[in-house]
C-alpha positions in Angstrom: 113.9 79.5 106.3 113.4 83.1 108.4 114.5 86.3 106.4 118.2 86.9 106.8 119.2 89.3 109.5 120.9 92.0 107.3 117.4 92.2 105.5 115.4 93.1 108.7 118.3 95.6 109.8 118.2 97.3 106.2 114.3 97.7 106.8 114.7 99.2 110.2 117.4 101.5 108.8 115.4 102.6 105.8 112.4 103.5 107.9 112.3 107.1 107.4 113.0 106.8 103.9 110.1 104.4 103.4 107.6 106.9 105.1 108.9 109.6 102.9 108.4 107.4 99.6 104.9 106.3 100.9 104.1 110.1 101.6 104.9 110.8 97.6 102.6 107.7 96.7 99.8 109.5 98.8 100.1 112.6 97.6 99.1 111.4 94.1 95.2 111.6 94.1 94.5 108.4 92.1 90.7 108.2 92.7 89.5 105.6 90.2 85.7 106.2 91.0 85.6 110.2 89.9 86.4 110.9 86.1 88.1 114.4 87.2 90.9 111.9 88.8 91.4 109.9 85.8 94.8 111.8 85.0 96.1 111.0 88.5 95.4 107.3 88.4 97.4 107.5 84.9 100.4 109.3 86.8 100.1 106.6 89.5 100.6 103.7 87.3 103.6 105.5 85.7 105.1 106.2 89.5 104.8 102.5 90.4 106.0 101.5 87.0 109.2 103.6 87.5 109.9 102.9 91.2 109.8 99.0 90.5 111.8 99.4 87.5 114.4 100.9 89.4 114.8 98.0 91.7 115.6 95.8 88.8 112.0 94.6 87.7 111.0 94.1 84.3 108.1 96.2 83.9 105.4 96.4 81.2 102.2 98.9 81.2 99.4 96.9 79.6 96.8 99.0 78.4 93.1 97.3 78.9 90.7 99.6 77.1 87.8 102.2 77.8 84.9 102.1 79.9 81.9 104.4 80.5 81.1 106.0 83.8 78.7 108.7 84.7 78.3 109.2 81.2 81.7 109.8 80.0 83.6 107.6 77.8 87.3 106.7 79.8 90.3 105.1 79.3 91.0 102.4 81.8 94.3 103.1 83.7 97.4 101.0 82.6 98.1 97.6 84.8 101.7 97.4 85.6 103.0 93.9 85.4 106.4 93.2 86.6 108.8 90.1 86.3 111.9 89.4 88.1 113.4 85.8 87.6 112.9 82.8 85.8 114.7 80.1 87.7 113.0 76.4 87.2 114.5 75.5 90.7 112.7 77.9 92.4 108.8 78.8 93.2 107.0 81.6 91.3 105.0 84.0 93.3 102.6 86.3 91.7 101.9 89.7 94.1 98.8 91.4 93.6 97.8 95.2 94.9 95.8 98.1 93.6 97.1 101.7 93.1 93.8 103.6 93.2 91.9 104.9 96.1 88.6 106.0 97.4 87.2 109.7 97.2 88.5 111.9 100.2 87.7 115.5 100.9 88.8 117.9 103.8 85.0 118.6 104.5 84.2 114.8 104.9 85.6 114.9 108.6 89.4 114.4 108.0 91.5 115.7 110.5 94.3 116.6 108.2 94.5 117.1 104.4 93.4 113.4 102.9 96.3 113.5 100.1 99.1 115.0 102.4 100.6 112.1 104.8 100.3 113.4 108.3 102.8 111.3 110.5 101.3 111.3 113.8 103.0 111.4 117.4 101.8 107.8 118.2 103.4 106.2 114.8 100.0 106.6 112.8 100.6 107.3 109.0 97.3 109.1 108.3 96.6 109.5 104.5 94.4 108.3 101.9 95.7 105.3 100.4 98.1 104.6 103.2 96.9 101.4 104.3 94.6 100.6 101.2 96.4 99.6 99.3 99.4 101.8 98.7 101.5 101.0 101.9 101.4 97.3 101.1 102.7 97.9 97.4 105.5 99.8 99.0 106.0 96.8 101.4 107.0 94.7 98.6 109.1 97.4 96.5 110.9 97.9 100.1 111.7 94.3 100.0 113.1 94.4 96.4 115.0 97.4 97.1 117.3 95.6 99.7 118.1 92.8 97.2 118.9 95.1 94.3 121.0 97.6 96.4 122.8 94.5 98.2 123.3 92.6 95.0 121.0 89.6 96.7 119.3 87.1 94.6 115.6 86.7 95.6 114.5 83.4 97.0 111.7 83.0 94.4 110.9 84.2 90.9 108.4 87.0 91.4 105.4 88.3 89.5 103.5 91.4 89.9 100.2 92.6 89.1 99.2 96.3 90.2 95.8 97.8 88.9 94.1 101.0 89.3 90.7 100.1 89.1 89.9 97.9 92.3 88.2 100.4 93.9 85.7 100.9 91.1 85.2 97.0 89.8 88.4 96.1 88.4 87.2 96.8 85.1 89.1 95.1 82.3 91.5 92.9 84.8 89.5 89.7 84.8 90.1 89.5 80.8 94.0 90.4 81.2 94.2 87.7 83.9 92.6 85.2 81.8 94.7 86.2 78.7 98.1 86.6 80.7 97.7 83.0 82.5 97.6 81.1 79.1 101.1 79.4 78.0 103.5 82.2 77.2 101.7 84.7 79.2 102.9 86.7 81.9 101.6 84.8 84.4 102.5 81.5 82.9 104.3 79.0 85.6 103.2 80.8 88.3 102.9 78.5 91.6 100.9 80.7 94.2 99.4 84.1 94.6 99.8 86.4 97.4 97.6 89.7 97.9 98.1 92.2 100.8 95.1 94.2 100.7 93.2 93.6 103.9 93.6 93.6 107.6 93.9 92.1 110.8 90.7 91.7 112.9 91.7 93.9 115.9 95.1 95.8 116.6 96.8 92.8 118.4 97.0 89.7 116.5 98.2 89.2 112.8 95.9 87.2 110.2 96.0 85.0 107.4 93.0 85.3 105.3 91.1 82.2 103.4 87.9 83.7 102.4 86.3 87.2 101.0 82.8 88.1 100.4 81.6 89.3 97.0 80.0 92.2 96.2 77.0 93.6 93.7 76.6 97.2 93.7 73.2 98.9 92.4 71.7 102.1 91.6 67.7 102.9 92.1 67.0 105.8 89.7 63.5 107.7 90.3 62.7 110.6 88.3 59.6 112.5 87.6 59.3 116.2 86.5 61.4 117.8 84.0 63.1 119.9 86.4 63.6 120.8 90.2 60.3 122.0 91.5 59.3 124.9 94.1 57.8 122.6 97.2 55.9 125.6 98.2 54.0 125.7 94.6 54.1 121.7 94.1 54.3 120.2 97.4 51.2 117.6 97.9 50.3 118.4 94.2 52.7 115.7 92.3 54.2 112.6 92.9 57.9 113.4 94.3 60.7 111.4 93.5 62.8 111.6 96.9 59.7 110.4 98.8 59.2 107.3 96.4 63.2 106.9 96.6 63.2 106.6 100.5 60.2 104.3 100.5 62.1 101.9 98.2 65.3 102.0 99.8 63.6 101.3 103.4 62.3 97.9 102.1 66.0 96.6 101.2 67.3 96.0 104.8 66.0 96.5 108.4 67.6 98.1 111.5 69.2 95.0 112.7 70.9 94.3 109.1 68.6 91.6 107.9 68.2 91.5 104.3 64.4 92.3 103.6 64.9 91.2 99.9 62.9 87.6 99.7 65.4 84.6 99.2 68.9 86.0 99.9 69.5 85.1 103.1 68.0 81.7 102.6 70.7 80.6 100.2 73.3 80.6 103.4 72.9 77.3 105.6 72.9 77.9 109.3 76.2 77.4 110.9 76.6 74.3 113.2 78.5 74.1 116.4 81.9 72.6 115.2 81.7 75.9 112.4 80.7 78.3 115.4 83.8 77.1 117.5 85.8 78.2 114.3 84.9 82.0 115.2 84.9 81.6 118.9 88.3 80.6 118.8 89.4 83.7 116.9 91.1 86.7 118.9 88.2 89.2 118.8 85.4 90.6 120.8 82.8 93.0 120.5 84.7 95.6 121.9 87.0 95.7 119.1 84.0 96.1 116.6 83.3 99.0 118.9 86.7 100.6 118.8 87.0 100.4 115.2 83.7 101.9 114.5 84.3 104.4 117.1 81.2 104.1 118.9 79.1 101.4 120.9 76.9 100.5 118.4 77.4 96.6 117.5 74.4 94.5 116.4 74.8 92.0 119.2 76.5 91.2 122.4 77.7 87.5 120.8 81.1 87.6 119.4 80.1 84.7 117.0 77.3 86.3 115.7 78.9 89.5 115.0 82.2 87.5 113.2 79.5 85.8 111.2 77.8 88.6 110.1 81.0 90.2 109.1 82.6 86.7 107.3 80.0 84.1 106.6 76.8 85.9 106.1 75.6 88.6 103.0 75.0 91.9 104.2 72.9 95.0 102.7 74.3 98.6 102.8 72.8 101.8 101.7 75.5 104.1 100.8 73.9 107.3 99.4 71.5 109.6 97.6 72.5 111.4 94.3 70.5 114.4 93.4 69.2 115.3 96.6 70.1 118.9 98.1 73.5 118.6 100.3 74.7 121.5 102.2 74.4 124.3 104.5 71.1 126.3 104.3 67.3 125.5 104.0 66.9 124.5 100.5 63.5 123.9 99.7 63.5 122.2 96.4 61.7 119.0 95.3 64.5 117.2 93.3 63.5 116.2 89.6 65.7 112.9 89.9 67.5 110.9 92.6 69.3 108.0 92.6 69.7 105.6 95.7 73.2 103.4 95.7 73.5 100.0 97.7 75.7 97.3 97.6 75.1 93.5 98.8 78.2 91.6 100.1 78.0 88.2 98.8 79.2 84.5 100.5 78.9 81.1 98.5 77.0 80.1 96.7 75.7 83.8 96.1 77.2 85.5 92.9 76.2 88.7 91.1 74.2 86.8 88.6 72.1 84.7 90.9 71.5 87.4 93.0 70.2 90.3 90.4 66.9 88.6 89.5 65.6 88.8 93.5 66.9 92.3 93.7 64.9 93.1 90.4 61.7 91.3 91.3 61.7 93.0 94.5 62.3 96.5 93.9 60.0 96.3 90.7 57.3 95.2 93.1 57.7 97.5 96.0 57.8 100.4 93.5 54.4 99.2 92.1 53.1 99.3 95.2 53.6 102.8 95.9 51.3 103.5 92.8 53.5 106.5 91.9 53.4 108.2 88.4 57.4 108.8 88.5 59.5 106.3 86.5 61.6 104.0 88.1 64.9 101.9 87.0 67.0 99.7 88.6 70.9 99.8 87.5 73.6 97.2 88.3 76.9 99.0 88.5 79.4 96.3 89.1 79.9 93.1 90.9 82.3 90.4 92.0 82.1 86.7 93.3 82.8 85.7 96.8 86.1 83.3 97.3 86.8 80.7 100.1 90.1 78.1 99.8 91.6 75.6 102.0 94.3 76.3 104.6 96.4 73.2 104.4 98.4 74.4 101.3 102.2 75.3 101.4 101.6 78.7 100.7 99.5 79.0 103.7 102.2 77.1 105.8 104.6 79.7 104.5 102.9 82.6 105.7 102.1 81.4 108.6 105.8 80.5 109.4 106.8 84.1 108.3 104.1 85.5 110.6 105.3 83.5 113.8 109.0 84.7 112.9 107.9 88.4 112.7 105.5 89.0 115.3 106.0 86.0 117.3 102.6 85.0 117.5 100.6 82.5 115.4 98.0 84.4 113.0 94.6 84.3 113.1 92.9 82.2 110.1 90.0 84.5 109.0 87.3 85.1 106.2 87.0 88.9 105.5 83.8 90.8 104.7 85.6 93.3 102.1 85.7 92.0 98.6 88.5 92.0 96.2 86.8 90.0 92.9 90.0 89.4 91.4 91.1 87.0 94.1 88.7 84.5 92.6 90.0 85.4 89.0 93.3 84.5 90.2 92.4 81.4 91.6 90.4 80.0 88.6 92.5 81.4 85.8 96.0 80.0 87.2 94.7 77.0 89.2 96.8 77.6 92.1 96.5 78.7 95.7 95.7 82.4 96.5 96.7 83.7 100.1 95.6 86.7 101.6 98.6 88.3 103.9 97.8 91.8 105.4 99.8 94.5 106.4 97.4 96.8 108.4 95.5 96.4 111.4 91.6 96.6 111.9 91.3 100.1 112.9 93.1 101.5 110.0 89.5 103.0 108.6 90.4 102.1 104.9 87.6 104.0 102.9 86.9 106.0 105.9 87.9 109.5 107.3 91.4 109.5 108.8 92.6 106.5 107.3 96.0 105.5 108.5 98.5 102.7 108.7 100.7 102.5 111.9 104.4 102.8 111.3 105.2 99.9 113.1 102.9 97.7 110.7 104.5 99.5 107.7 107.8 98.6 108.9 107.3 95.0 110.4 104.7 94.3 107.7 107.5 95.0 105.2 109.6 92.3 107.0 106.8 89.7 106.9 106.4 90.4 103.0 109.9 89.4 102.5 110.1 86.9 105.1 107.4 85.1 103.5 109.2 84.9 100.2 112.0 83.3 102.2 109.6 80.8 103.4 108.2 79.9 100.1 111.9 79.6 98.9 112.4 77.3 101.6 109.6 75.0 100.8 111.0 74.9 97.1 114.4 73.5 98.3 112.6 70.8 100.1 
């Protein structure tokens, strides 16, 4: 059952107001990975709670404890739980999103202030969090606003879970989900889960996603002298931490993406011809990869190999070095301590637990080969398991029908390269089907400079989320 025309017309009529509200959300600097912005993440939790209360949703903001980040004990942001409807004749849908964002500074290369939503002439809504994941959260809010203002009953019972730590490992959330999934808990009676926190493969074709890679994130710490040293005085007289770290990081992955840590790639079987055909059928090309990356730098000219590299194979990426000199000028210091950060995206049967021993054995062996007198330590910062589900479920049938109704085309069925660890937690704790129904396009640049959400995707994406609820409601009536 498609959404009523009145709802679709309402979304079009309210488009400018919806964009203004997105602007307000983007302006809150809810960076979860930086202690300096923790008050802003709390502010964002309060803002989300207020917005959903205003459209009739029963809201509870749940404290989930503390954690230690960069040596500081910090209170975790409150999770926003929402509840609307309790009709036993209806399906109960749980929707998830996150209101925290990645760090962003104008000096990183942004063309506009990252926390001021910039509406471009081509319809792009540029700002940190516009696509990941404030826009999708507001898509649900826009849908509920229509029903509240027009006194229309939702076709489903709705439960909401919005967190503020997804970009920093979703700390504390697994325990909350497991607790609230028990009889009498907030999620008791949920029939399915819908997450809108990923993207189309390209800029043309909507997708439904049935798999995500997991992640495990590490920090290599190398320290030696008690303080930074003058390279003219100490160069070629002492073991330098930066030199050791660069050598270590060069042993992790080669320039073609092959993971050099023994045993990791071997965990994953080779795709047969039937599986390769699934990737061949997707509306995607190497040119799409390069357009999204902004340069002709794909590892292969084979579309299937590139897609499998994104979806079904693990990957290892180097992310940065702390403690090293960064900035203009020619500083000649030898850093006393440096830390290199890297992560591995995981696929079944890999988990953070079965990957850690392989990483530990490798880096310890490689450091020993250096013969260095410096000290070395491996830290595991956070991790999440991969997830894959079946697509022949009524939840996917509803989402497919909604996509066809809004975009007039069938969606591609994809696995995704990114990680949303709570997806598997929902699937295991609730024992229900979980679906990823994205709003944004493949070139949105989440986590990058100039992150954007196209106006059309925000508005049509709102219609998609609402229509999905109507399609689920229709299934309940059958």
